[in-house]
C-alpha positions in Angstrom: 66.5 225.8 203.1 70.0 224.5 203.0 72.6 225.4 200.4 72.5 223.4 197.1 75.7 221.2 196.7 77.0 220.3 193.1 77.3 216.5 192.4 80.8 215.4 191.2 81.3 213.0 188.1 82.9 209.7 188.9 86.1 208.9 186.9 86.2 205.7 184.7 87.8 202.6 186.2 91.5 202.6 185.9 91.6 199.2 184.1 89.3 200.2 181.2 90.7 201.5 177.8 89.1 204.5 176.5 87.4 204.1 173.1 89.5 205.3 170.2 88.3 206.0 166.6 91.0 205.2 164.1 91.0 206.1 160.5 93.6 204.0 158.5 94.7 204.5 154.9 97.2 201.6 154.8 96.2 198.0 154.0 99.0 196.7 156.2 97.4 198.4 159.2 94.1 196.8 158.4 95.7 193.4 158.0 97.2 193.8 161.5 93.6 194.4 162.7 92.7 190.8 161.7 94.5 189.6 164.7 92.1 191.5 167.0 89.8 189.7 169.4 87.0 192.3 169.0 84.2 191.2 166.7 83.5 194.8 165.7 87.1 195.5 164.6 87.3 192.1 162.8 84.1 192.7 161.0 85.2 196.2 159.9 88.6 195.1 158.9 87.2 192.2 156.8 84.8 194.7 155.2 87.7 197.0 154.3 89.8 194.2 152.9 86.9 192.9 150.8 86.4 196.3 149.2 90.2 196.5 148.6 90.3 193.1 147.0 87.5 193.9 144.6 89.5 196.7 143.0 91.8 194.3 141.1 94.4 191.5 140.8 97.2 193.7 142.1 95.4 194.3 145.4 95.0 190.6 145.8 98.7 190.0 145.3 99.3 192.8 147.9 97.1 191.1 150.4 99.0 187.9 149.8 102.3 189.6 150.4 101.1 191.3 153.6 100.1 187.9 155.0 96.4 188.5 155.1 95.4 185.0 153.9 96.3 182.9 157.0 94.5 185.1 159.6 91.5 185.3 157.3 91.3 181.5 157.2 90.9 181.4 160.9 87.9 183.8 160.7 86.0 181.2 158.6 85.2 179.4 161.8 84.6 182.5 164.0 81.7 182.5 166.3 80.4 185.8 165.1 78.2 185.3 162.1 79.1 188.7 160.6 82.8 188.1 160.9 82.4 184.6 159.4 80.3 186.0 156.5 82.7 188.8 155.7 85.7 186.4 155.7 83.8 184.1 153.4 83.1 186.9 151.0 86.8 187.8 150.9 87.8 184.3 149.9 85.2 184.2 147.2 87.1 187.1 145.6 90.7 186.1 146.5 90.4 182.5 145.2 90.5 183.7 141.6 94.3 184.2 142.1 96.3 181.0 141.5 98.9 181.8 144.1 96.3 182.3 146.7 94.6 179.1 145.7 97.9 177.3 146.2 98.3 178.7 149.7 94.7 177.8 150.6 95.4 174.2 149.6 98.4 174.2 151.8 96.5 175.7 154.7 93.8 173.0 154.3 90.8 175.2 154.6 88.6 173.0 152.4 86.6 171.7 155.3 85.9 175.2 156.6 84.8 176.4 153.2 82.5 173.4 152.6 81.0 174.0 156.1 79.7 177.3 154.9 77.4 175.5 152.5 75.3 174.2 155.4 71.5 174.9 154.9 71.3 177.1 158.0 73.8 179.6 156.6 72.8 182.8 154.9 72.4 183.0 151.2 75.3 185.5 151.0 77.6 183.0 152.6 76.3 180.3 150.2 77.0 182.6 147.3 80.6 183.4 148.1 81.5 180.0 149.5 80.4 178.3 146.3 82.2 180.9 144.3 85.4 180.1 146.2 84.9 176.4 145.6 84.3 177.0 141.9 87.6 178.7 141.7 89.4 176.0 143.7 88.0 173.3 141.4 90.1 174.4 138.5 93.2 172.4 139.5 93.4 168.7 140.1 94.6 168.9 143.7 91.7 171.3 144.5 89.2 168.8 143.0 90.7 166.1 145.0 90.4 168.1 148.2 86.8 169.0 147.4 86.0 165.3 146.9 88.0 164.2 149.9 86.0 166.5 152.2 82.6 165.6 150.8 82.0 168.8 148.9 80.0 167.3 146.0 76.9 166.6 148.0 76.3 170.1 149.5 77.0 171.6 146.1 74.3 169.4 144.5 72.0 170.4 147.3 72.6 174.1 146.5 71.3 173.5 143.0 67.8 174.0 144.5 68.7 177.4 146.0 66.4 180.3 145.1 69.4 182.5 144.5 70.7 182.5 140.8 74.3 183.3 141.8 74.4 180.4 144.2 73.0 178.1 141.5 75.5 179.4 138.9 78.5 178.9 141.2 77.4 175.4 142.3 76.9 174.3 138.6 80.2 175.6 137.6 82.0 173.8 140.4 80.2 170.5 139.7 81.0 170.8 136.0 84.7 171.3 136.8 84.7 168.3 139.1 83.1 166.0 136.5 84.8 167.3 133.2 88.2 167.6 134.4 88.0 164.4 136.4 88.0 162.8 132.9 91.3 164.5 132.2 92.7 163.0 135.4 91.9 159.5 133.9 93.5 160.5 130.7 96.7 161.6 132.4 96.6 158.5 134.6 96.5 156.4 131.4 99.6 158.3 130.1 101.4 157.4 133.3 100.3 153.8 132.9 101.6 153.9 129.3 105.0 154.8 130.5 104.8 152.1 133.2 103.8 149.5 130.6 107.1 150.0 128.7 108.9 148.3 131.6 108.5 144.6 131.4 108.5 143.9 135.1 105.9 146.5 135.7 103.8 145.2 132.8 104.0 141.7 134.3 103.1 143.0 137.8 100.0 144.8 136.3 99.1 141.6 134.4 99.5 139.3 137.5 97.4 141.5 139.7 94.6 141.5 137.2 94.8 145.2 136.5 95.8 144.8 132.8 92.4 143.1 132.2 90.7 146.0 134.1 92.6 148.5 132.0 91.4 146.9 128.8 87.8 146.7 130.0 87.9 150.3 131.2 89.1 151.4 127.8 86.5 149.4 126.0 83.6 150.4 128.1 84.5 154.1 128.8 82.2 156.7 127.3 84.9 159.3 127.3 86.7 159.4 123.9 90.0 160.8 125.3 90.1 157.9 127.8 89.7 155.4 125.0 92.2 157.2 122.8 94.9 157.3 125.6 94.2 153.7 126.5 94.9 152.7 122.8 98.0 154.9 122.8 99.2 153.2 126.0 98.8 149.8 124.2 100.7 151.1 121.2 103.5 152.3 123.3 103.8 149.1 125.3 103.5 146.9 122.2 107.0 148.0 121.0 108.3 145.1 123.2 107.7 141.5 122.1 107.0 140.2 125.6 104.4 142.9 126.1 102.8 142.0 122.8 102.6 138.4 124.0 101.0 139.5 127.3 98.5 141.7 125.5 97.6 138.8 123.1 97.0 136.5 126.1 94.6 139.1 127.5 92.8 139.3 124.1 93.6 142.9 123.5 92.5 142.5 119.9 88.8 142.4 121.0 89.3 145.7 122.8 90.9 147.4 119.8 88.3 146.1 117.4 85.7 147.6 119.7 87.5 151.0 119.7 87.5 151.0 115.9 83.7 151.6 116.1 84.1 154.7 118.2 82.5 157.9 117.1 85.7 159.8 117.8 88.2 160.0 115.0 91.0 160.3 117.5 90.0 157.0 119.0 89.8 155.3 115.6 93.3 156.6 114.7 94.8 155.4 118.0 93.1 152.0 117.8 94.4 151.6 114.2 97.9 152.5 115.3 97.6 150.0 118.2 96.6 147.2 115.7 99.6 148.1 113.6 101.9 147.7 116.6 100.3 144.4 117.6 100.8 143.0 114.0 104.3 142.1 115.1 102.7 139.3 117.0 101.7 136.5 114.6 98.8 135.4 116.8 97.4 138.9 116.8 97.9 139.1 113.0 95.9 136.0 112.5 93.2 137.1 114.9 92.4 140.2 112.8 91.7 138.1 109.7 87.9 137.9 110.1 87.5 140.6 112.7 89.1 143.9 112.3 90.0 143.9 108.6 86.5 144.7 107.4 86.3 147.6 109.9 89.6 149.0 108.8 88.5 148.8 105.1 85.5 150.9 106.1 87.8 153.5 107.7 89.6 153.9 104.4 86.5 155.7 103.2 86.6 158.3 106.0 86.5 161.9 105.1 89.2 162.4 107.7 92.4 161.6 105.9 94.2 161.0 109.2 91.8 158.2 109.9 92.2 156.6 106.4 96.0 156.9 106.8 96.0 155.1 110.1 93.7 152.4 108.7 95.9 152.0 105.6 98.9 151.6 107.9 97.2 148.9 109.9 96.2 147.1 106.7 99.7 147.4 105.4 101.1 145.7 108.5 98.3 143.1 108.5 98.8 142.0 104.9 102.6 142.0 104.8 103.8 138.4 104.7 100.2 137.2 105.3 98.4 136.1 102.1 95.3 135.2 104.1 94.9 138.7 105.4 95.6 140.1 101.9 92.8 138.0 100.5 90.5 139.0 103.4 91.2 142.7 102.6 90.2 142.1 99.0 87.1 140.2 100.0 86.1 143.1 102.2 85.9 145.2 99.0 89.2 146.9 100.0 90.7 147.3 96.5 88.6 150.3 95.3 89.0 152.4 98.5 92.7 151.6 98.5 93.1 152.9 95.0 91.2 156.0 96.0 93.6 156.6 98.8 96.4 156.7 96.3 95.2 160.2 95.4 95.2 161.4 99.1 97.1 164.5 100.0 98.8 162.7 102.9 102.0 160.9 101.9 101.7 158.3 104.7 98.2 157.3 103.4 99.4 156.9 99.9 102.5 154.9 100.9 100.5 152.6 103.1 97.8 152.0 100.5 100.4 151.2 97.9 101.9 148.7 100.3 98.6 146.9 100.8 98.0 146.8 97.0 101.5 145.4 96.5 100.8 142.7 99.1 97.6 141.8 97.5 99.2 141.6 94.0 101.3 138.7 95.1 98.3 136.5 94.4 97.4 136.3 90.8 93.6 136.4 91.2 93.9 139.5 93.4 96.4 141.1 91.0 94.0 140.7 88.1 91.3 142.2 90.2 93.5 145.2 91.0 94.4 145.6 87.4 90.7 145.8 86.5 90.4 148.8 88.9 92.7 150.9 86.6 95.7 150.7 88.9 98.1 151.7 86.2 96.5 155.2 85.9 96.1 155.6 89.7 99.8 154.8 90.4 101.1 157.6 88.2 100.4 160.3 90.8 102.4 158.6 93.5 105.3 158.0 91.0 105.4 161.8 90.6 105.5 162.4 94.4 108.4 164.3 95.9 108.3 162.0 99.0 110.9 159.2 98.8 108.8 156.8 100.8 105.9 157.3 98.4 108.2 156.9 95.4 109.6 153.7 96.7 106.2 152.1 97.5 104.7 153.2 94.2 107.6 151.7 92.2 107.2 148.5 94.2 103.5 148.5 93.3 104.3 148.8 89.6 106.7 145.9 90.0 104.0 143.8 91.5 101.2 144.7 89.1 102.8 145.2 85.7 103.3 141.4 85.3 101.6 141.0 81.9 101.6 142.6 78.5 98.2 144.2 78.9 99.1 145.9 82.2 102.4 147.1 80.8 100.6 148.5 77.8 98.2 150.4 80.0 101.1 151.9 82.0 102.9 152.8 78.8 99.9 154.4 77.3 99.1 156.3 80.5 102.5 157.9 80.6 103.7 155.9 83.6 107.1 154.9 82.2 108.6 158.4 82.2 108.3 159.1 86.0 109.4 155.5 86.6 112.6 156.1 84.6 113.2 159.4 86.4 113.2 157.5 89.7 116.2 155.5 88.5 118.2 158.7 89.1 117.1 159.0 92.8 119.8 159.4 95.4 117.7 157.3 97.8 118.8 153.6 97.7 115.3 152.2 98.3 113.7 154.3 95.6 116.5 153.4 93.1 116.2 149.7 94.0 112.5 149.5 93.7 112.4 151.6 90.5 115.0 149.2 89.0 112.8 146.3 90.0 109.8 147.9 88.3 111.8 148.6 85.2 113.0 145.0 85.1 109.4 143.8 85.2 108.2 146.3 82.6 111.0 145.3 80.3 109.3 141.9 80.0 108.0 142.7 76.5 109.7 144.2 73.5 107.5 147.3 73.0 107.8 148.4 76.6 111.5 147.7 76.6 112.1 149.8 73.5 110.0 152.7 75.0 112.1 152.5 78.2 115.3 152.7 76.2 113.9 155.7 74.3 113.3 157.4 77.7 116.9 156.8 78.6 116.5 153.9 81.1 119.4 151.9 79.7 121.8 154.8 79.9 120.8 155.7 83.4 121.1 152.1 84.5 124.5 151.8 82.8 125.7 154.9 84.8 124.2 153.5 88.1 125.9 150.1 87.6 129.3 151.8 87.2 129.0 153.1 90.8 129.8 150.6 93.6 127.6 152.5 96.1 124.6 153.1 93.8 124.2 149.9 91.9 122.1 147.0 93.2 121.1 143.5 92.0 117.9 144.9 90.5 119.7 147.7 88.6 121.9 145.1 87.0 119.0 142.7 86.3 117.0 145.6 84.8 119.9 146.6 82.5 120.2 143.0 81.3 116.5 142.6 80.9 116.2 145.7 78.8 119.0 144.5 76.5 117.5 141.0 76.3 114.2 142.5 75.1 115.9 145.0 72.7 118.3 142.6 71.0 119.4 145.1 68.3 120.6 147.4 71.0 122.2 144.6 73.0 124.2 143.3 70.1 125.2 146.8 69.1 126.4 147.7 72.6 127.8 144.4 73.9 128.6 142.6 70.7 127.1 139.4 72.2 123.8 137.4 71.9 123.5 134.3 74.0 121.7 131.2 73.0 118.8 132.4 75.1 118.6 135.6 73.0 116.3 134.5 70.2 116.4 136.6 67.1 112.9 137.2 65.7 111.4 139.3 62.9 112.4 142.9 63.1 116.0 142.3 64.4 118.6 144.4 62.8 122.4 144.7 63.2 123.4 148.3 63.1 127.0 147.6 64.0 129.0 148.5 67.1 128.0 151.6 69.1 129.5 153.1 72.2 127.6 153.1 75.5 125.3 156.2 75.8 124.9 156.4 72.0 121.3 156.3 70.9 120.4 153.5 68.5 118.0 154.7 65.8 114.8 152.9 65.2 114.5 150.6 62.2 112.0 152.9 60.6 114.3 155.8 60.9 117.2 153.8 59.4 115.0 152.6 56.5 114.0 156.1 55.6 117.7 157.3 55.5 119.3 158.0 52.2 121.9 155.4 51.3 125.5 156.4 51.9 128.9 154.7 51.4 130.0 156.4 54.6 127.4 154.4 56.6 127.7 150.7 57.5 125.0 148.6 56.0 122.2 147.6 58.5 121.4 143.9 58.3 117.7 143.1 58.7 116.0 139.9 59.8 112.3 139.8 58.8 109.9 137.4 57.3 106.6 139.2 58.0 104.8 140.4 54.9 104.9 144.2 54.4 101.9 146.2 53.2 104.4 148.8 52.0 105.8 146.4 49.3 104.7 147.2 45.7 102.1 144.7 44.3 103.4 142.0 42.0 102.1 142.0 38.5 100.5 138.9 37.0 102.5 139.0 33.8 106.0 138.4 35.2 105.5 137.4 38.8 103.8 134.6 40.7 103.6 134.1 44.4 103.8 131.0 46.5 103.1 131.8 50.2 103.5 128.3 51.4 105.4 128.1 54.7 105.6 131.9 54.7 107.7 132.2 51.5 107.1 134.4 48.5 108.9 133.6 45.2 108.3 136.1 42.4 109.3 134.6 39.1 109.8 131.3 37.2 113.5 131.9 37.0 113.6 132.5 40.7 111.6 129.4 41.3 113.9 127.3 39.1 116.9 128.7 40.9 115.3 127.9 44.3 114.8 124.3 43.2 118.4 124.0 42.2 119.5 125.5 45.5 117.3 123.0 47.3 118.8 120.2 45.3 122.3 121.4 45.9 121.6 121.7 49.6 120.0 118.3 50.0 122.9 116.5 48.3 125.3 118.5 50.4 123.3 117.7 53.6 122.9 114.0 52.7 119.1 114.2 52.2 119.0 114.5 48.4 117.8 111.8 45.9 120.4 109.6 44.0 119.3 111.4 40.7 120.1 114.8 42.2 123.4 113.6 43.5 124.5 112.3 40.0 123.7 115.6 38.4 126.4 117.3 40.5 130.2 116.9 39.9 132.2 115.0 42.4 135.1 116.8 43.9 136.9 117.3 47.2 135.1 120.6 47.6 131.5 120.9 48.8 128.7 120.6 46.2 127.8 124.3 46.3 131.3 125.2 45.2 131.3 122.4 42.5 128.0 123.8 41.2 129.5 127.3 41.0 132.5 125.9 39.1 130.2 124.3 36.6 128.3 127.5 36.1 131.5 129.4 35.8 132.7 127.1 32.9 129.5 127.6 31.0 129.5 131.3 31.5 133.0 131.7 30.0 131.6 130.7 26.6 129.1 133.6 26.6 129.0 136.3 29.3 131.5 136.6 32.1 130.7 135.3 35.6 130.4 138.7 37.1 127.8 139.7 34.5 125.8 136.6 35.1 125.8 137.1 38.9 124.8 140.7 38.4 121.9 139.7 36.2 120.7 137.2 38.9 121.0 139.8 41.6 119.0 142.3 39.7 116.4 139.6 39.1 116.2 139.0 42.8 116.1 142.7 43.7 113.0 143.1 41.4 111.2 140.9 43.9 112.5 142.7 47.0 110.4 145.4 48.5 111.5 149.0 48.1 112.6 150.3 51.4 111.9 153.9 50.6 108.4 153.8 49.3 106.6 156.3 47.1 103.3 155.9 48.9 101.7 158.4 51.2 103.7 159.1 54.4 100.7 158.8 56.7 100.2 155.1 55.9 101.3 152.7 58.6 104.9 151.7 58.2 106.1 148.1 58.0 109.6 146.8 57.8 110.6 145.3 54.5 110.0 141.6 54.0 112.7 139.1 53.1 111.3 136.2 50.9 114.7 134.6 50.5 115.2 134.4 54.2 111.7 132.8 54.5 112.9 130.2 52.0 116.0 129.6 54.0 113.8 128.9 57.0 111.7 126.5 55.1 114.6 124.6 53.8 116.5 124.3 57.1 113.3 123.5 59.0 112.6 120.6 56.6 116.1 119.2 56.3 118.2 120.1 59.5 115.6 120.3 62.3 115.0 116.5 62.2 118.7 115.9 62.9 119.0 115.0 66.6 122.7 115.5 67.1 123.7 119.1 68.0 127.2 118.9 66.4 125.8 117.4 63.2 123.1 120.1 63.1 125.7 122.8 63.5 128.0 121.3 60.8 125.2 121.0 58.2 123.8 124.4 59.0 127.3 126.0 58.7 127.7 124.5 55.2 124.2 125.8 54.2 125.0 129.3 55.4 128.3 129.4 53.6 126.7 128.2 50.4 124.2 131.1 50.6 126.9 133.7 51.4 129.4 132.9 48.6 130.8 129.6 49.6 134.2 128.6 51.0 136.8 131.4 51.0 140.5 130.6 51.8 142.5 133.0 54.0 144.8 133.7 51.0 141.9 134.8 48.8 140.0 136.7 51.5 141.3 140.1 50.4 140.0 139.4 46.8 136.5 138.5 48.1 134.8 141.7 47.1 131.9 141.5 49.5 132.1 145.3 50.1 131.3 146.1 46.5 128.3 143.7 46.6 126.9 145.3 49.7 127.4 148.8 48.2 125.5 147.7 45.1 122.6 146.4 47.2 122.4 149.7 49.1 122.3 151.6 45.8 119.7 149.3 44.2 117.5 149.3 47.4 118.0 153.0 47.9 118.6 152.3 51.6 121.3 151.4 54.0 119.0 148.6 55.4 119.6 145.3 53.6 117.5 142.1 54.2 119.9 139.3 55.1 118.4 137.0 52.3 119.6 139.4 49.6 123.3 139.1 50.5 125.1 136.6 48.3 128.6 137.5 49.2 128.8 137.6 52.9 131.7 138.2 55.2 132.1 137.0 58.8 129.5 139.3 60.3 126.9 138.4 57.6 127.4 134.7 57.9 127.4 134.6 61.7 124.2 136.6 61.8 122.5 134.3 59.3 123.7 131.2 61.2 122.3 132.6 64.4 119.0 133.7 62.9 118.4 130.2 61.3 119.6 128.3 64.3 117.1 130.1 66.5 114.3 129.2 64.1 115.0 125.4 64.4 115.9 125.4 68.1 119.6 125.0 67.7 121.1 127.0 70.6 124.0 129.1 69.7 125.7 132.4 70.6 126.6 135.3 68.3 129.8 137.1 69.1 131.1 140.3 67.5 134.9 140.6 67.4 137.3 143.2 66.1 138.0 144.3 62.5 134.6 143.1 61.1 134.9 139.6 62.5 132.0 137.7 64.1 131.4 134.1 64.9 129.0 131.6 66.5 129.6 129.5 69.6 127.7 126.2 70.1 127.6 124.4 73.4 127.5 120.6 73.2 127.0 118.4 76.3 129.3 115.4 76.7 126.4 113.0 75.9 126.2 114.6 72.4 128.1 112.4 70.0 130.0 110.5 72.7 127.2 108.6 74.5 128.6 109.6 77.9 125.4 110.5 79.7 125.2 111.8 83.2 128.7 113.3 83.1 129.3 116.0 85.7 132.0 117.7 83.7 131.1 121.0 82.0 129.9 120.9 78.4 132.2 121.7 75.5 132.0 125.0 73.6 132.7 125.0 69.8 133.4 127.8 67.3 131.6 127.2 64.0 133.7 127.9 60.9 131.5 129.6 58.2 134.3 131.0 56.1 137.5 129.0 55.6 136.3 125.5 56.3 132.5 125.6 56.5 131.1 123.0 58.8 134.2 122.5 60.9 133.7 123.0 64.6 136.7 123.9 66.7 136.6 123.2 70.4 137.5 126.2 72.6 140.1 125.6 75.3 142.0 128.8 75.6 139.4 131.3 74.4 141.5 134.3 73.2 144.2 132.1 71.6 141.8 129.7 69.9 139.6 132.5 68.5 142.7 134.4 67.2 144.0 131.2 65.5 140.5 130.4 64.2 139.9 133.8 62.6 
């Protein structure tokens, strides 16, 4: 046998790399392995990166910084199924990071990801590919890429997958694509809204037919936010008049009315605001008359106060300057919900509702309807508001609704005058103006005017009118209106009553007071103790007083004909003599009566006094006789400080003598048609009742002050009825002349001068007494002499000089 020979091992080929097992602990090293061409290395590198990415967000950021994303995207299309699967799993995890999603969109990997949804791919690949797409569908651009590469259809197909994770990811992705797609429309409408503000763009959209498409899209969309943003776009664009015209041509009103019926409160609000904006177009305003206003009225009843506020704003704009729309709102039963909105917590809602009610109240039937819904109580809350807009609108509502005595009484009794007066002090011009307007309206009757004065309205207005910056035409008018309906205060403050200021029962002359000084009420003055330190208060009153003591049948009789009350036979006889004297003086007496009076150059009243004086010298003196007559008359006058219970209703004292004066002048002077002649005869009558003619030389000896003091003592009051005064000075005679002239329709002014002087001014047209009708020259003004030459009228040329010379 031959020797056994050992077989030698052949060395490896020189061009083959020996296998190396590497164990790496650095992510950067593994990332470098992604560039390998070996499937096994790629698969193991992807597996390691997947595990690393699962550990947290910081690791995902690290992989992004190491540049792992781009090489991984290339592996999505790798031929090896394992490599492709592992790369897909990595992206399912990495796509939750926004920065990585952004990079993926830039690398345009959407088609590769969607390709992994193919039916032949493994379930694991379906799971992580759909997870990656769900993450990518969060942003708009990701959605757009998914749609662009046809990703919706394979996602829908995966809904039938047996794997729950695949179903979950697919549903989430589809939901994102559908729900946020709506937001894209919403944002697109916001962009369109900005574009519509430009007239050229607006016209381009209209000319291309896209404006009509926009309105149809808004009207027919089932997505509330789309409808809301479409309405907002219309509102924004409607700021421009030309845009409103284009919208009206496209019948935008129909679209907005449709949106009012939306179930979404946000859409209702936006549609109401768009209607408000379109009201600037008269055509649109008229369109909403029969369509739109009823729907808006219904929205006033919404539990959502934002909805009711927007509806009230639309109605406010629709009814402003449009009586037809105001009537339509009332016919849609809008008054009651509008009044309810006045109690809203939202200032805008309250202000808008008040505006609608004000617009309605311009029509008398609607105003009466509003008043029947207790508006005067409902408006008090807004008057107390701290919001100046609400204050202004509420005051304007008062001005519009308090147009009659009943409404003003309701406001007064409800306590509405006090907050109204407080608004006169406002620093806001609109509030102050509208409050002045309301006060001017409320001062239309005496009771309310007096109450306003008691609350300080007159003083506040006086202060406001002294300021050039704060006063307005309504504050001045309100001040005058208050005075004109509180004539005692007007005469005391201004010393002037015009021919239009008619003196009625209850008027009293307290004397001059300074601005800001409170004028006591007549009742308060009547209950004061008499004092020589206080000026006598002159009272005009013919109304019977329940406070007067009853007349006994033994020594008193009453004759209430023509409103007069004569208490004794002596008084009756004296009254007959006075009537006879007056008639002969006035030229209306009988021949028999005229013969019984002495003839002299003086007036008959003076002649009569002279005859009486001669007779009295044989017995008692003249002063004693006059005193007895005065006492007799005072017995019939009511006691001003009664002894009855204090809780009885108080009445001002009656003046039977003044009632008699009215009867006599009404019968004898009213029939005279010539103003000058009426004035002359009335002047003689007044002088006769007040002590006759007094020369300037004898004026200091005319002891009228003692007479007034005696009356105050006998009446136990500082208040003296004008008819009891038999010795009257300038102020007494001028007041009596004015009071009687007003009763017979003879227009005259009452003017208070200095040093106790007062006089009357009568205006006579050129046709009076001269026959020159149709003259364009101003009428003449005359001063009536009641003291020195009763019945003489002096024409005023230079006012101050003539008055000084006259008095």
